[in-house]
Steps between C-alpha positions, in 0.01 A plus 500: 500500500301563820291225653124530460327605821328223684122534538392529862383165635161614621250255649169634361289337773720641777512849346123504450438390857746752643347776287150413622629487859662846466184652356284336770738628765470855368121480462396296808201270521194643336154383597277788394778717646401552865830671570468826313858607579655220291655576164252496210526296184624795290774595749637146509484478119697823472764376744569182295465670159203292383135576438224476760335227296808282507553578868150378585543184293820417687337573837205277408740225393679538834169470683511831687237706311128445558205729424133437421577557131805269494299230675211542252732471202676193654157335547395578142827361361470188715144459372623482142415853381707631212693827518246668271215390724679626812564834321130533428392412858753728673532781245879467513743509209674184380829615660329569837330162505828325433659699780251342748601147400816334630782387281476129419850484356802727524523769225866571454790561274861574581455878489194484732675268744799736513276800550306329777815382676624862498164626630518253787856607585415869491183458709687308771788750510272804506280345770804415713641854475162661577443270799848573632440875477159481673640276767786733579286811481231350724716367782376624834803495723721808482812286496443363148242738353615713206501874548283717271809594300605134466152411381508768235845382384395138478169593339687685222724197443195274480332739254817476288468121507130510402541742208374351178226298675148546373255659744130575486331826607170502683337574162662200342773679299828310466823692554869452569761734643874565497720657763713772345707776667322464833150506345233247417407527134161344418441413134149646505581848621740765375593637842711273720437436871777633719668289767369736769143452376539121504625511862218736601241261348668201664495655847136601450417142393667359813312749719162422341557128521567525868188706553249314272662176387476582130535776243238442236498836325823627340396855569543428874875514440462867417793534263568542130511162325294328776306300243829335393668479845197336653513171297882488545459521875228231484738268309774556757256427783517845668126546467189290434206597279171365369532252218470600132257219440246730327741630239419388144676194362716483195334331204792476261653166618568266205248218515767246411674581830183465700323198361515158667624293215 
């Protein structure tokens, strides 16, 4: 008879803190978002596989998210206003109001702790690999700079590693991709993106970034599948873009996961 598997010995407080730290690291400090090239709420939510409402609640709990609306709701809550009253004053749904209030105790169960621990691990590993690629590709001295061919080879290996991640198009559509037979297969389109097309878009992105500092419009890449390649290159750090702050939020977060009790 086999031994029963031991349950992971997770520290809920530590996991919650590390999860908030990872999300805050991906998002950056937000004070009415002066830096419009920073990742938006929806992009960070997609990266961690959670909703934008939960992402904001975690960021507010971590103390790195501040807007006029979040400050207004915090003042109303501190003044003793009930959720229903705040909803009426702000015109927000119950779930949205809850997302602007910090957690007062840790909501967790074993499955959630395990999922968050895995999200933290994946985020750190993906970030490390992306930073290593950008560092090697961006080195100035000829002695240690990758050649164009080496960049393409390492980019393809990095894309293999990132397959299965959730990305967000400029229009807010979530997608994933798989690498198969030398092609990039996006789950939202029937036609795959060839390796040659990916490399063409990458070289164009590098060129535009050197010229202008950012690539805000996917169409600037000038290739098939640009709307999908653009957010992937943003995640890697090859290019910078304007934030997706103005994209609509998700309103389907379970209230039980967002309330403060």
